[in-house]
Each structure stands twice: as C-alpha cells, then as structure tokens.
C-alpha positions, 0 to 999 in steps of 0.5 A: 532664854537662858544667857547661854543660849545667848551668848551662844547666837551673835549676830552676822555680819553685814556689810555696808555695801551690801545692805546698800545694793540691795536697797539699789535693786529693790527699788530697780525692781519696785520701778517700772517706769511707764513712759509714752503710756508703755510698761517697759519690757523689763516687767513681763513675765512668761516672755510676754508684754505689753505693746503700745496698742494694750496687746499681749504680744510675742517677745519673739513674735508679731502680734498676732499667732503665726498660721502654724500656731493657729492649726495646732491650736484648732481642735483635731477631728476625729472619726466617729466612734461605734458603741456596738449598738449601730450608732456611733458615740455622736448619735448617727447611723453607724451604716448608713442607706446608700443612695440608689440610681433610680436612672433608667439605661435604655439600650437604644440601639439595640431596642431600633433595630427590634423596632425595625425587625417587628416592622418590616414585612415576611421576615418572620419577626412579629414582635419585639418585648423590652423587659427591665433587668433593674434599672436597665431596658433593654431586648429580651427577645423577637419572635412570632408566636403569641404564646411567646410574646405573652412568657415575658411579661409575668408577676415580677416582670415590667417593661413595654412590648411591639407586637404586629396585628394583621387587620383586614381580609384577603383582599386588604390586608394592612398592620397595625401595631400595639404599644403594651405596658406591662408592670406586674402585681409583684413589682415594687411601687417605685418601679411602678411609679417610673412607668410612664416617664420610661415610657416616654422613651420607650416611645423617643425609639418606637413612634409607628404605633396605631395603639397603645395598651396599658394590661392591668392583668394577664386575662386582658394579655391574649391576642383577643383583647389586642385585636379588638382595641385596634377595632376600636382604635379605626382598625378594620373589622 
C-alpha cells in the first residue's frame, strides 16, 4: 500500500458506549435462559415456541389446530375426470351400468276380477290371459275362443293363462280350470328363471285350479292337449 493510500484511509471513530451496547445485546441474544425445563418465548421462530410438554404451540393459539385449520388442511376431493376413452383418470368406467329392478309388479285387483269372470257360468268368459310388459304382470285379455286365447302367447311373450275346460257328458258336465305357464323361445334366460317366482305370485290369487300346465312349445298349445291333461288328472272321460 502506498503512502498516498495510507493517508486517505482513516479509522472510523467508534463511541465506547456503542461498543458496550453491542456487547450487551450480543450477550442477551446468546443467552436463551432455560428455566424449569422450558425456553424463553423470545427465542422462538415463525411465531411458535416449545411448551412445557415439548409440543410446538402457536403464540396466539392453542396446542391443537382448530377445526377450521383442519378443514383447510384436508385434501380436496374432486370428481373423476374423463380422459376421453370411456374411463376416468382413476381407471374407473366413466359410465357405470345401471342396476335394473327385476321385481315383479302384479296388478292383483285386475287379475282377481278376470279370475272370477272365468269361474262364473254363462257370462261368455272362458279364459283370461296374463302376460308381462317389462316387469309388470297384468290382464292382457279375456274371451271364449281358444284360438284367440292362444294368440296372446307368442315367441317373445311370457305369462300365464287361466282357462275353463268342460268335461263329462250331457248328463254330467263339470268345469275344470287349468293354469298354464308359457315362456316363449325368445325370452331371455334371466326372465325365464324368474317364472317360478312369478308363478307363486299368481297362485296367491288364482287358487281354484284342477291342473297346472307348463307349455313347452306351440304344438302343445291346443285344446286337445289341455283336455288330455285334465283327463289324466282325474277328470271325466
């Protein structure tokens, strides 16, 4: 260092009182006094300090978070977002299949009325057809002609028929009643499986019957077949 530079640099005068104050303040900062296992609250950072139980407490709060704080800290739940290929980003199907209600709804009053009409004499009603619309079972038609009765039971239909069969001769005619069950070949397997349960519902209403028939095909759906089955069950020959 040249003599010129040495001459231009001069020490900055410092007050002895200032020096003493700095020393005192440094002593205060370095002396975190521990009393009874705790620390002075002036030594805390970010507004927190350790309580006597060692748990970080908030300066202006309690030892535990409030319900509002907990709700704010909870992860937000979002609706699944589709990625355009039929599945959500979570891998779940975008459109889940709906559960179908397979319970049978029975129009009991209408069925009972048709049932009583078939049992009555000389009113022109010899049969009643009960078929399904979706899962609803009701009265499809009543009448006296067998071919018309048969026409209500096609390949796509399932249901029940209740028909009066006259047996005996001119001196001794008797009415026999047949409950027939029909399941068309185009009916689904699930609906076919329900027919036994649905038949039990029908028999709670239709209780006067001589013969129960399970019609397997259209060829069995004839008056001759119905009469033959009634005879086998003990009807007049």
